[in-house]
N, C-alpha and C positions, 0 to 999 in steps of 0.2 A: 703606239697611241691608248688612250682609256679617257673615255667620255661618259660623264654619268648626266645624260639627258634628259631626265626629268628631275628638276630643283624647286626649292619653293622659299623664299625668302618673306616670311609671314610675318604680319606687325603680331606683337602681343595679344593683339585682342581677338585677332584670326587662331591664334594658337589655344585661347584660354576657351571658347566658343567651343571647341571640336574636342579639346580632351575633358569638356564638362559632359557631353556626350556620351555615358558610360559603357553603354550599349555597341555602340561605334568602333569606342577603340579596342572593346575585346572582339567585335567581331573584325573587325580588320589587324589584328594583334598589333595593333600602331604602337609604341612606346609614348606612354601615358606625361615622362619626362624630359617630352621633344623640346621644349620651350628652352629649354637648356643649349640647345643647337641652333637657333631661328635664327639667328643673327648672319649674317651676310658673311662676317670676317671671320666667323667659326666656319663656314663652309670652305672659304676657300683655305684654312689654315690646313680643313682636312683631307682635302683636296694635295695638299704637298706633303702631308704625311704620308697618302699613298699612293703617292706614286700618279694621283688621276691628272690629266693634263688639262682637260677641261670639265665644268659642271655648268648646264645649261636650265637659267630661271624659269619656271613658266610662267607669268601674271596673268590673271583675268579681272575684268570691273563690270559694272552695270555702265550702263549709256553717260551717263554724264561722269563717269571719273574713269574713263579710258585714258584721256591723254595725264591727266596727274599718275597714274599705275604705272602706264608707260615710263613718265620718266622716270617717278621713284625706282622701279627696278633698273632702267640704264644709269642710274648714279648707283645705286650697287655695283652693277655689275664691272663699269667704269673705275670702282675707289679698290676693288680686291682684288689682286691676281687671281689668274686662274678661272675669273667666272665670265661666262658671258649670257646676255638673256635674250630672250623671247620679246614679241610684242601682243597685246589684245585690240579686239576691234569689236563693237557687238551693234546687229544687225536695226538697231533702234535709235544708234546713235545722228548727231549733227557732225556731219563735215567727214562721213566714214571714208571717203577717197580720198580725202585732204591730209587724213590721219596714216592713213594707208601706206601714201607718197614720204612723210615725214619720216616715217621708222624705214621705208626701203632706203632712203637717203642716208640712213644714218648707220648702214650696212646690218638691218636686223636680219636674220634667215627665218625667221618662221612666226607664226600668231598661232596664239592658243586661246585656245574657246571650252569655257565651262559650260554646257549648254543648260544646267540642270542650275547651277548658283546663276549663271547669268539669264534664267527666264524666259530662251526660247525654244523650239523647237527645229530641231536640225532638218526637218525635212517643209518646215513651213515657207512660204512663200519671200519673207521678208529673208530669214538667211539662204535662198536661192539667189535672192536678190545680193546680197552681202557676197557669195562667192562667185556672181559670175565678176561681181567687182576682181575679186582674186583673181578671176579666169583672167581677164583682162588683162591685169598686170603681167601675168606670168606670160601669157602669150607675148609680150613685149622684149620679152629674154630675160625679165627679174627669176631669181632663182630664190625658191624658198618652200618652208615645209608647213604644212598645216596642223593644227596638235587638236586631237578631239579628247576629252575626259570621256570616260565610261563608268562612273560609277553607278551600277544597277540599285544601289537599295537606296537612293540619295532622297525620295520619296517617304520611307521610313523611318531614317534618324534626321533630312532636315525640311521636312516636311515640302520636299519639292512637287513640281505635279510630274504626273505622270507620264505627259507626254514632251516634256524639254529631259528627259532622260534621255542619253546615246545610249538605246541598244544594240546589239550583233545586227540585228535587222536593219534598223537605221543607219548604223557604221553604212554595213552593205551598201543601201539602196545610194547613197551619198556618192562615196566613193567610186560607184557606176555612173552614178548623175555627171560628175566632175570628174571624166576624167583625167582633167590639163592639170590638176592639180597634185598634188603628191600628201598621204594622207600620212600622219602617227595616230594609232589609235592607242593610249596609255591604255597602263596596267592588262597585256597583252588582249587587249577586244575588249575587254568586259568584265571589269572587276566587280565582285559580289555577284557574278550572272550567273544563270544554272550553266555549266559545263555545256550539258548538250544544245544549247541555244547557240555559243559559243563555235562551238563545233560545226554545226548547222548552218547558223545564219552569218559566220560572219567567213565570205569565203578567201582563197588567193586572190591579189593578183596586183599590176605592175606599180600603181600608186598606191598602195598601202603598205605599209610600214607597224610593227606596235613594239610597243615597251616592254620589260620585262618589270618596272615598280609597281610594287605591293601584291602581283599576282601570287608570287610565291608563296607568301604569308596565308592566303584565301584558296588557293585550287589545292589538289591532293600532287604529290610531287608525280604519279602516272600523268594527271592530265594535265599539267603544266610541261614533262618531257613528248607528249601528242601535238599540244600547239609547236612548240621546237621544229618539230618533224612535220608537220603541216606546213608552215609558212615559211620553214627554210632559213636558214645563217644569215642570210643577204637580206632578208628582212627584219631582223630581230634590233634591235637597239635595248642594250643597258642601262637603267634607270632607279634608282633608287627611293625615289619621293622623299624624299631630304626636307624636314628632318627627321617625318618621320621615323625610319630606320639610317642608320648608320653605314657609311661606306666599307670598313671591315667587314661588318658581319655581312652585308650583301653582298658584295664580291665573291666571298667563299663559297656563299649560298649556291648565287647564279652559277660559278664556278663547279662547281657538282654536277647541278642542275643539265649545264650545256656536258656535261661526260657523261652522265644519264643519256642525254638524246644521243650520242657516239660522235661528238661535234671535233672536227681535227684542228689540231693548232692554227692556224689558217681559218678558220670558220670563228673558232673562240676570238679571237682578233677583230675578226669583224663584228661580234659581236658589243665586244667590248668598247671598242672606239672607231674601228675601221666605216662602216654603215652613219654613225654619228658625221665623223670628219666630210665624207663624202658631202652630209645630205646638207649637212649646216653651215660646211664651206669655212671649218675652221683647219685652219694650218697647223 
């Protein structure tokens, strides 16, 4: 099985907003023509063409837009073969527990948070209360992932407040505070973060997983390979950050890096799909 565990079905406005930030596009090596691939239909067609069994959408929204964004992502996933979606929540939204239950009842297997764009601190009291609600749901036997964005230069490129950035140290603290939750740290745990901080501050943990999206374009090859070895094949998930990167080139790039790490065929299979299939309950 092959799973792209990190995809987006952006609106045209979101794509234009990002592409207009030329320094951001250059730093993260984003495709400035990604708008051509932003439609969920094109994502589904690309999955078929490249033998990808599932692509998982990652929505986020401000407090008042959570339910609408969840419904939009669910509609996109249900309308196209090979797409699944997570949901989002927000610590300051009304009816958080009810929306959590609604999503779990619909079979949603995870919740995505982008603290820098959703404007909250992952170590704040409000976030702690939200994670406690998630912990209660997990304690009742429901299985789901908690995905955290990790763009460490969001203050520079988006004017985000520094305390809203999920740094490697903050991710490490959140994972330790909430052992009942399984966390997926996007972008190998620290997109555009200092590599020394990722290596020092983000420790392997039983409830911590990393996805490969975008990171191979920012980290040096040796740095990426070192993170693969530190966290291990059973903790890494393949992701492209679609539409910013395409399936063909990303699969080849990550495959080569897994080879450089000395991963076996079985370990590579785990990264490319088996881990995601288990964690997101994919058939």
